[in-house]
C-alpha positions in Angstrom: -42.1 -51.0 51.8 -39.7 -48.2 52.8 -38.8 -45.6 50.2 -35.3 -46.2 48.8 -32.9 -43.3 48.2 -31.2 -43.1 44.8 -27.9 -44.7 46.0 -29.8 -47.5 47.9 -32.0 -48.2 44.9 -29.1 -48.4 42.5 -27.3 -51.0 44.7 -30.3 -53.1 45.5 -29.5 -55.7 42.8 -26.2 -56.4 44.6 -28.2 -57.9 47.5 -29.6 -60.5 45.1 -26.5 -61.3 43.0 -24.5 -64.5 43.7 -21.5 -62.4 44.7 -19.5 -65.3 46.1 -19.9 -67.5 43.0 -19.1 -64.5 40.8 -16.0 -63.8 42.8 -14.8 -67.5 42.7 -15.4 -67.6 38.9 -13.5 -64.3 38.4 -10.6 -65.7 40.4 -10.4 -68.8 38.3 -10.4 -66.8 35.1 -7.9 -64.3 36.3 -5.5 -67.1 37.3 -5.9 -69.1 34.1 -2.9 -69.5 31.8 -4.9 -69.2 28.6 -2.3 -68.0 26.2 -3.7 -65.8 23.4 -7.0 -65.5 25.3 -5.2 -64.1 28.3 -3.3 -61.6 26.1 -6.6 -60.6 24.4 -8.3 -59.9 27.8 -5.3 -57.9 29.0 -5.2 -55.8 25.8 -8.9 -55.0 26.0 -8.4 -54.1 29.7 -5.5 -51.8 28.9 -7.5 -50.1 26.1 -10.7 -49.7 28.1 -9.0 -48.2 31.2 -6.2 -46.4 29.4 -3.6 -48.2 31.5 -0.1 -46.6 31.1 2.1 -49.7 30.6 5.2 -47.5 30.3 5.0 -47.2 34.1 5.4 -51.0 34.5 8.7 -52.8 35.1 7.5 -55.1 32.3 5.5 -53.2 29.7 5.0 -56.1 27.3 1.4 -57.4 27.7 2.2 -60.6 25.8 4.6 -61.7 28.5 2.1 -62.0 31.3 1.1 -65.6 31.9 -2.2 -64.8 33.6 -4.4 -61.8 34.0 -3.5 -61.6 37.7 0.2 -61.4 36.8 -0.6 -58.4 34.7 -3.0 -56.9 37.3 -0.5 -57.0 40.1 2.4 -55.8 37.9 5.3 -54.0 39.5 5.9 -50.3 38.7 9.2 -48.7 37.9 10.5 -47.1 41.1 11.1 -43.7 39.4 7.4 -43.5 38.6 6.4 -43.6 42.3 9.1 -41.6 44.2 8.7 -41.8 48.0 8.1 -38.4 49.5 10.1 -37.1 52.5 7.2 -37.3 54.8 6.3 -39.1 58.1 3.4 -40.9 56.5 3.0 -41.6 52.8 0.1 -42.7 50.7 0.1 -46.6 50.6 -1.6 -47.0 47.2 -2.8 -45.5 43.9 -6.5 -44.6 44.1 -9.0 -42.0 45.2 -9.5 -40.7 48.7 -12.9 -41.9 49.7 -13.0 -40.3 53.2 -10.6 -39.2 55.9 -10.7 -37.4 59.2 -11.3 -38.0 62.9 -12.9 -41.1 64.3 -15.8 -39.9 66.4 -15.7 -42.1 69.4 -16.1 -45.6 67.9 -17.7 -44.3 64.6 -16.0 -43.9 61.3 -17.6 -41.8 58.5 -18.4 -43.8 55.4 -20.6 -41.4 53.4 -23.4 -39.0 53.9 -25.9 -40.7 56.3 -23.6 -43.7 56.9 -21.1 -44.4 59.7 -19.7 -47.7 60.8 -18.1 -49.0 64.0 -14.4 -49.2 64.4 -15.0 -52.3 66.6 -16.9 -54.0 63.8 -14.3 -53.1 61.3 -11.5 -54.8 63.2 -13.5 -57.9 63.7 -15.2 -57.2 67.0 -12.0 -56.6 69.0 -13.1 -53.9 71.4 -9.6 -53.7 73.0 -7.9 -53.1 69.7 -10.6 -50.6 68.6 -10.2 -48.6 71.7 -6.7 -47.6 70.6 -8.3 -45.5 67.8 -11.2 -43.8 69.6 -10.9 -40.1 68.7 -8.0 -41.0 66.3 -7.7 -40.6 62.6 -8.7 -42.7 59.6 -8.1 -42.6 55.9 -10.0 -44.6 53.2 -8.5 -45.1 49.8 -10.5 -46.7 46.9 -8.5 -48.6 44.3 -10.4 -48.7 41.0 -9.8 -51.5 38.4 -7.4 -49.2 36.5 -5.1 -48.5 39.4 -1.9 -50.1 40.5 -2.9 -52.8 43.0 0.0 -53.3 45.3 -0.4 -51.8 48.8 2.6 -50.3 50.6 3.5 -49.3 54.2 2.5 -45.7 55.1 5.3 -45.7 57.7 7.6 -48.2 59.3 5.9 -50.9 61.3 6.3 -54.2 63.1 3.6 -56.7 62.4 1.7 -57.9 65.6 -1.3 -59.7 64.2 -3.3 -60.5 61.1 -7.0 -61.3 61.1 -9.1 -62.6 58.2 -12.8 -61.7 58.7 -15.3 -63.4 56.4 -18.2 -61.3 55.1 -20.2 -60.0 52.2 -18.7 -59.2 48.9 -20.4 -56.0 47.9 -18.7 -53.7 45.4 -16.8 -50.9 47.0 -17.2 -48.3 44.2 -18.4 -44.9 45.2 -22.1 -45.5 44.4 -22.1 -48.6 46.6 -20.3 -46.8 49.4 -23.1 -44.3 49.4 -25.9 -46.9 49.3 -24.9 -49.8 51.6 -24.8 -49.0 55.3 -21.7 -50.2 57.2 -20.2 -51.5 53.9 -16.6 -51.8 55.0 -17.5 -53.5 58.3 -19.7 -56.0 56.4 -17.4 -57.0 53.6 -14.7 -59.7 53.8 -11.5 -58.1 55.0 -7.9 -58.7 56.2 -6.9 -56.7 59.2 -3.2 -56.1 59.7 -2.1 -54.7 63.1 1.3 -53.0 63.4 3.3 -51.3 66.1 5.4 -48.2 65.4 7.3 -45.6 67.3 4.1 -43.6 67.4 2.0 -46.5 68.8 -0.2 -49.0 67.0 -1.8 -48.6 63.6 -4.0 -50.8 61.5 -4.2 -51.4 57.7 -7.5 -53.0 56.6 -7.6 -54.6 53.1 -11.3 -54.8 52.2 -12.5 -57.4 49.7 -15.2 -56.9 47.2 -17.2 -58.5 44.3 -14.8 -60.3 41.9 -11.8 -59.5 44.1 -10.4 -63.1 43.7 -8.0 -62.9 46.6 -6.0 -60.7 49.0 -2.4 -61.5 49.8 0.3 -60.2 52.1 4.1 -60.3 51.6 4.6 -62.3 54.8 1.8 -64.8 54.4 1.0 -65.1 50.7 -2.7 -65.6 49.6 -5.0 -65.1 52.6 -8.2 -65.8 50.8 -9.2 -68.2 49.4 -9.8 -70.4 51.4 -13.0 -68.8 52.6 -14.0 -71.0 55.5 -16.7 -68.7 56.9 -14.8 -68.4 60.2 -12.6 -65.7 61.5 -8.9 -66.7 61.3 -6.1 -65.1 63.2 -2.3 -65.2 63.1 0.1 -63.8 65.7 3.5 -62.4 64.9 6.4 -60.9 66.8 8.4 -64.0 67.8 11.9 -64.5 66.7 10.8 -66.9 64.0 8.0 -64.6 62.7 9.4 -61.1 63.3 8.0 -59.0 60.4 9.3 -55.5 60.2 8.5 -53.4 57.1 10.0 -50.0 56.2 8.0 -47.1 55.0 7.2 -47.6 51.3 7.8 -51.4 51.3 5.1 -53.5 49.8 2.8 -55.2 52.4 0.0 -56.7 50.3 -1.9 -56.7 47.0 -5.4 -57.1 45.6 -6.5 -59.3 42.7 -8.9 -56.6 41.2 -10.0 -53.3 42.7 -10.9 -52.7 46.3 -10.3 -50.5 49.3 -7.6 -49.8 52.0 -8.5 -48.3 55.3 -5.9 -47.0 57.8 -6.5 -46.3 61.5 -4.2 -44.2 63.7 -4.4 -43.2 67.4 -5.5 -39.9 68.7 -3.1 -36.9 68.4 -0.5 -38.6 66.3 -0.8 -37.1 62.8 -2.0 -34.2 60.7 -3.3 -35.0 57.2 -1.9 -33.4 54.0 -4.2 -30.4 53.5 -4.5 -31.4 49.8 -6.2 -34.6 50.7 -10.0 -34.3 50.3 -12.7 -36.9 49.5 -12.7 -37.6 45.7 -9.0 -36.6 45.2 -6.9 -38.9 43.1 -3.7 -40.0 45.0 -0.6 -42.0 44.2 1.5 -44.4 46.2 4.5 -42.5 47.7 3.0 -39.0 47.9 2.8 -37.3 51.3 -0.2 -38.4 53.3 0.4 -36.9 56.7 2.9 -35.5 59.3 3.4 -36.3 62.9 1.8 -33.9 65.3 4.4 -31.1 66.0 6.1 -31.6 62.7 3.6 -29.8 60.6 4.6 -28.9 57.1 3.1 -26.4 54.6 1.1 -29.3 53.1 -0.6 -30.3 56.4 -3.7 -29.0 58.2 -5.6 -29.7 61.3 -7.6 -32.9 61.7 -11.2 -32.2 60.8 -13.7 -34.8 59.8 -14.0 -34.5 56.0 -17.5 -35.9 56.2 -18.8 -33.8 59.0 
């Protein structure tokens, strides 16, 4: 039997856990209108994770009908001002990794890369747009705000739901499961912008009951086990979202991955793996519009 590294050993039980059944059960509980029980669960969650309810549009925990209503709560606009930047952070969370896509390979953690082609569901033509480009991965922990917003203006071209595993996406699991983000269930959103195409990938995880988008609603469930795809751009389905507009949300914590073409942006020099970030702060500038907070694109994991 091969020797397991510490991260690999610590995540080994996840290979054995009934992750899909656990996720389905968590979704049922989170969507249940259970009155005082729901309020009790929310109160304990707020206390455990030290959630600042003063940031919420509705700070009254007793008024939320379900846990998911609370979990996907809206925040007061003044609590997340939108930076005057070309690209803004799409969510609250922690920078997992960012940098240059090396050919087709994206850096996940020390010793682990994964394929851009695999991440986008096996579409080689789509993946080729991002060879040598840039990526940023943001991890949303359970305590974070769980709506995801647009990093820049974009017109929706396509959405793909790729079934997959439901490993946790916490930092320990990211270090221990090879190709994690290309293995887990995910929703791939392809946009067109003035700077070319870009992709936002919403990655599912254990007990993430569902992923939804503002144009479609809940994408999963159902979990049919087959890749599902939707095309957009016709007059009847012309979805254009401005920078900072909500584009989707998670029911419990997960991960957002963004892909951009080569030579299009320069990341905020303050962005490093492990750095806490908030929706609306500066993420990057267009090439040639460098600001004091941007730096050259080097692979943070190299």
